[in-house]
TIRO-2110 file (N, C-alpha, C; in Angstrom, 1 decimal):
// TIRO-2110
113.0, 51.0, 271.2, N, 1, A
113.6, 49.8, 271.6, CA, 1, A
114.7, 49.4, 270.5, C, 1, A
115.8, 48.9, 271.0, N, 2, A
116.9, 48.5, 270.1, CA, 2, A
116.7, 47.1, 269.7, C, 2, A
117.0, 46.8, 268.4, N, 3, A
116.8, 45.4, 268.0, CA, 3, A
117.7, 44.5, 268.8, C, 3, A
117.2, 43.4, 269.3, N, 4, A
117.9, 42.5, 270.1, CA, 4, A
117.9, 42.8, 271.6, C, 4, A
117.2, 43.8, 272.0, N, 5, A
117.2, 44.2, 273.4, CA, 5, A
116.5, 43.1, 274.2, C, 5, A
116.9, 42.8, 275.4, N, 6, A
116.3, 41.8, 276.2, CA, 6, A
115.1, 42.5, 277.0, C, 6, A
114.0, 41.7, 277.1, N, 7, A
112.8, 42.2, 277.8, CA, 7, A
112.8, 41.4, 279.1, C, 7, A
112.4, 42.1, 280.2, N, 8, A
112.3, 41.5, 281.5, CA, 8, A
110.9, 41.8, 282.0, C, 8, A
110.2, 40.7, 282.5, N, 9, A
108.9, 40.9, 283.1, CA, 9, A
109.0, 40.4, 284.5, C, 9, A
108.5, 41.3, 285.4, N, 10, A
108.6, 41.0, 286.9, CA, 10, A
107.2, 41.1, 287.5, C, 10, A
106.8, 40.0, 288.2, N, 11, A
105.5, 39.9, 288.9, CA, 11, A
105.8, 39.7, 290.3, C, 11, A
105.3, 40.5, 291.2, N, 12, A
105.5, 40.4, 292.7, CA, 12, A
104.2, 40.4, 293.4, C, 12, A
104.2, 39.8, 294.6, N, 13, A
103.0, 39.8, 295.4, CA, 13, A
103.5, 40.0, 296.9, C, 13, A
102.6, 40.3, 297.8, N, 14, A
103.0, 40.4, 299.2, CA, 14, A
102.3, 39.3, 300.0, C, 14, A
102.2, 38.1, 299.4, N, 15, A
101.6, 37.0, 300.0, CA, 15, A
102.4, 36.3, 301.1, C, 15, A
102.1, 35.1, 301.4, N, 16, A
102.8, 34.3, 302.4, CA, 16, A
104.2, 34.0, 302.0, C, 16, A
104.5, 33.8, 300.8, N, 17, A
105.8, 33.4, 300.3, CA, 17, A
106.2, 32.0, 300.7, C, 17, A
107.4, 31.6, 300.4, N, 18, A
107.8, 30.2, 300.7, CA, 18, A
109.3, 30.1, 300.7, C, 18, A
109.9, 29.1, 301.3, N, 19, A
111.3, 28.9, 301.3, CA, 19, A
111.7, 28.3, 300.0, C, 19, A
112.5, 29.0, 299.2, N, 20, A
112.9, 28.5, 297.8, CA, 20, A
113.9, 27.4, 297.9, C, 20, A
114.6, 27.3, 299.1, N, 21, A
115.6, 26.3, 299.3, CA, 21, A
115.0, 24.9, 299.7, C, 21, A
113.8, 24.9, 300.1, N, 22, A
113.1, 23.7, 300.6, CA, 22, A
112.6, 22.9, 299.4, C, 22, A
112.9, 21.7, 299.3, N, 23, A
112.5, 20.8, 298.1, CA, 23, A
111.0, 20.6, 298.2, C, 23, A
110.2, 21.1, 297.2, N, 24, A
108.8, 21.0, 297.1, CA, 24, A
108.4, 20.6, 295.7, C, 24, A
109.1, 19.8, 295.1, N, 25, A
109.0, 19.5, 293.7, CA, 25, A
107.5, 19.1, 293.3, C, 25, A
106.8, 18.4, 294.2, N, 26, A
105.4, 18.0, 293.9, CA, 26, A
104.4, 19.2, 294.1, C, 26, A
104.7, 20.0, 295.0, N, 27, A
103.7, 21.1, 295.3, CA, 27, A
103.9, 22.4, 294.5, C, 27, A
105.1, 22.5, 293.8, N, 28, A
105.3, 23.7, 293.0, CA, 28, A
105.4, 23.3, 291.5, C, 28, A
104.4, 22.6, 291.0, N, 29, A
104.3, 22.1, 289.7, CA, 29, A
104.3, 23.3, 288.7, C, 29, A
103.6, 24.4, 289.1, N, 30, A
103.5, 25.6, 288.3, CA, 30, A
104.9, 26.2, 288.0, C, 30, A
105.8, 26.2, 289.0, N, 31, A
107.1, 26.8, 288.9, CA, 31, A
107.9, 25.9, 287.9, C, 31, A
107.8, 24.6, 288.0, N, 32, A
108.5, 23.7, 287.1, CA, 32, A
108.0, 24.0, 285.6, C, 32, A
106.7, 24.1, 285.4, N, 33, A
106.2, 24.3, 284.1, CA, 33, A
106.6, 25.7, 283.5, C, 33, A
106.7, 26.7, 284.4, N, 34, A
107.2, 28.0, 283.9, CA, 34, A
108.6, 27.9, 283.4, C, 34, A
109.4, 27.2, 284.2, N, 35, A
110.8, 27.1, 283.8, CA, 35, A
111.0, 26.3, 282.5, C, 35, A
110.2, 25.2, 282.4, N, 36, A
110.3, 24.4, 281.2, CA, 36, A
109.9, 25.2, 280.0, C, 36, A
108.8, 25.9, 280.0, N, 37, A
108.4, 26.7, 278.9, CA, 37, A
109.3, 27.9, 278.6, C, 37, A
109.9, 28.5, 279.6, N, 38, A
110.9, 29.5, 279.3, CA, 38, A
112.1, 28.9, 278.6, C, 38, A
112.5, 27.7, 279.1, N, 39, A
113.7, 27.1, 278.5, CA, 39, A
113.5, 26.8, 277.0, C, 39, A
112.3, 26.5, 276.6, N, 40, A
112.0, 26.2, 275.2, CA, 40, A
112.3, 27.3, 274.3, C, 40, A
112.2, 28.5, 274.8, N, 41, A
112.4, 29.7, 274.0, CA, 41, A
113.7, 30.4, 274.3, C, 41, A
114.5, 29.8, 275.2, N, 42, A
115.8, 30.4, 275.6, CA, 42, A
115.7, 31.5, 276.6, C, 42, A
114.5, 31.5, 277.3, N, 43, A
114.3, 32.5, 278.3, CA, 43, A
114.7, 32.0, 279.7, C, 43, A
114.7, 32.8, 280.7, N, 44, A
115.1, 32.4, 282.1, CA, 44, A
114.0, 32.9, 283.0, C, 44, A
113.7, 32.0, 284.0, N, 45, A
112.8, 32.3, 285.1, CA, 45, A
113.5, 32.3, 286.4, C, 45, A
113.4, 33.4, 287.2, N, 46, A
114.0, 33.4, 288.5, CA, 46, A
112.8, 33.6, 289.5, C, 46, A
112.9, 32.9, 290.6, N, 47, A
111.9, 33.1, 291.7, CA, 47, A
112.6, 33.5, 293.0, C, 47, A
112.1, 34.6, 293.5, N, 48, A
112.7, 35.0, 294.8, CA, 48, A
111.5, 35.1, 295.8, C, 48, A
111.7, 34.4, 296.9, N, 49, A
110.6, 34.3, 297.9, CA, 49, A
111.2, 33.9, 299.3, C, 49, A
110.4, 34.2, 300.3, N, 50, A
110.8, 33.8, 301.6, CA, 50, A
109.5, 33.8, 302.5, C, 50, A
109.5, 32.9, 303.5, N, 51, A
108.3, 32.9, 304.3, CA, 51, A
107.9, 34.2, 304.9, C, 51, A
106.7, 34.7, 304.6, N, 52, A
106.2, 35.9, 305.1, CA, 52, A
106.7, 37.1, 304.3, C, 52, A
107.4, 36.9, 303.2, N, 53, A
107.9, 38.0, 302.4, CA, 53, A
107.4, 38.1, 301.0, C, 53, A
106.4, 37.4, 300.7, N, 54, A
105.8, 37.4, 299.3, CA, 54, A
106.8, 36.7, 298.3, C, 54, A
106.4, 36.9, 297.0, N, 55, A
107.1, 36.2, 296.0, CA, 55, A
107.3, 37.1, 294.8, C, 55, A
108.5, 37.0, 294.2, N, 56, A
108.7, 37.8, 292.9, CA, 56, A
109.2, 36.8, 291.9, C, 56, A
108.5, 36.8, 290.7, N, 57, A
108.9, 35.9, 289.6, CA, 57, A
109.4, 36.8, 288.5, C, 57, A
110.6, 36.6, 288.0, N, 58, A
111.1, 37.4, 286.9, CA, 58, A
111.4, 36.5, 285.7, C, 58, A
110.8, 36.9, 284.5, N, 59, A
111.0, 36.2, 283.3, CA, 59, A
111.9, 37.1, 282.4, C, 59, A
113.0, 36.6, 282.0, N, 60, A
113.9, 37.4, 281.1, CA, 60, A
114.0, 36.7, 279.8, C, 60, A
113.6, 37.4, 278.7, N, 61, A
113.6, 36.9, 277.4, CA, 61, A
115.0, 37.0, 276.8, C, 61, A
115.4, 36.1, 275.9, N, 62, A
116.6, 36.2, 275.2, CA, 62, A
116.6, 37.4, 274.2, C, 62, A
117.7, 37.8, 273.7, N, 63, A
117.8, 38.8, 272.7, CA, 63, A
117.0, 38.4, 271.4, C, 63, A
117.1, 37.1, 271.1, N, 64, A
116.5, 36.6, 269.9, CA, 64, A
115.8, 35.3, 270.3, C, 64, A
114.5, 35.4, 270.7, N, 65, A
113.8, 34.2, 271.1, CA, 65, A
113.7, 33.2, 270.0, C, 65, A
113.6, 31.9, 270.5, N, 66, A
113.4, 30.8, 269.6, CA, 66, A
112.0, 30.9, 269.1, C, 66, A
111.8, 30.7, 267.8, N, 67, A
110.5, 30.7, 267.2, CA, 67, A
110.3, 29.4, 266.4, C, 67, A
109.0, 29.0, 266.2, N, 68, A
108.8, 27.8, 265.5, CA, 68, A
107.4, 27.3, 265.8, C, 68, A
107.0, 26.2, 265.2, N, 69, A
105.7, 25.6, 265.3, CA, 69, A
105.5, 25.1, 266.7, C, 69, A
106.6, 24.7, 267.4, N, 70, A
106.5, 24.1, 268.7, CA, 70, A
106.3, 25.1, 269.8, C, 70, A
106.4, 26.4, 269.5, N, 71, A
106.3, 27.4, 270.5, CA, 71, A
104.9, 28.1, 270.4, C, 71, A
104.1, 28.0, 271.5, N, 72, A
102.8, 28.6, 271.5, CA, 72, A
102.9, 30.1, 271.7, C, 72, A
102.0, 30.9, 271.2, N, 73, A
102.0, 32.3, 271.4, CA, 73, A
100.6, 32.7, 271.9, C, 73, A
100.5, 33.8, 272.6, N, 74, A
99.2, 34.3, 273.0, CA, 74, A
99.1, 35.8, 272.6, C, 74, A
97.9, 36.3, 272.6, N, 75, A
97.6, 37.7, 272.2, CA, 75, A
96.8, 38.3, 273.4, C, 75, A
97.1, 39.5, 273.7, N, 76, A
96.4, 40.2, 274.8, CA, 76, A
96.1, 41.6, 274.3, C, 76, A
94.8, 41.9, 274.3, N, 77, A
94.3, 43.2, 273.9, CA, 77, A
94.2, 44.1, 275.1, C, 77, A
95.2, 44.9, 275.4, N, 78, A
95.2, 45.8, 276.6, CA, 78, A
94.1, 46.8, 276.6, C, 78, A
93.6, 47.2, 275.4, N, 79, A
92.5, 48.1, 275.4, CA, 79, A
91.2, 47.5, 276.1, C, 79, A
91.0, 46.2, 275.9, N, 80, A
89.9, 45.6, 276.6, CA, 80, A
90.1, 45.6, 278.1, C, 80, A
91.3, 45.4, 278.6, N, 81, A
91.5, 45.4, 280.0, CA, 81, A
91.3, 46.8, 280.6, C, 81, A
91.6, 47.9, 279.8, N, 82, A
91.4, 49.2, 280.3, CA, 82, A
90.0, 49.7, 280.2, C, 82, A
89.1, 49.0, 279.5, N, 83, A
87.8, 49.5, 279.3, CA, 83, A
86.9, 48.9, 280.4, C, 83, A
86.4, 49.7, 281.3, N, 84, A
85.6, 49.2, 282.5, CA, 84, A
84.3, 48.5, 282.0, C, 84, A
83.8, 48.8, 280.8, N, 85, A
82.6, 48.1, 280.3, CA, 85, A
82.9, 46.6, 280.1, C, 85, A
84.2, 46.2, 279.9, N, 86, A
84.5, 44.8, 279.7, CA, 86, A
85.0, 44.1, 281.0, C, 86, A
85.1, 44.8, 282.1, N, 87, A
85.6, 44.2, 283.3, CA, 87, A
84.6, 43.3, 283.9, C, 87, A
85.0, 42.2, 284.4, N, 88, A
84.1, 41.2, 285.0, CA, 88, A
84.5, 41.0, 286.5, C, 88, A
END
């Protein structure tokens, strides 16, 4: 990886999808929260969806993410996910 390279995370499903052009501010609180949190670190969230077409959410991190006490971080141990003995 090159220093300053941008990372992109894409999550897709084949669910019911929804019309992204229809105003649903109250029913899509999760999308609003994702955008707010991404904005805090200078990242970008894009949502592509359509009725009957599933949904794709893309998070693109900036080259140099904002860091500081106001930004929460999480840790994920992928070895635990790969170990069937720990699967629930």
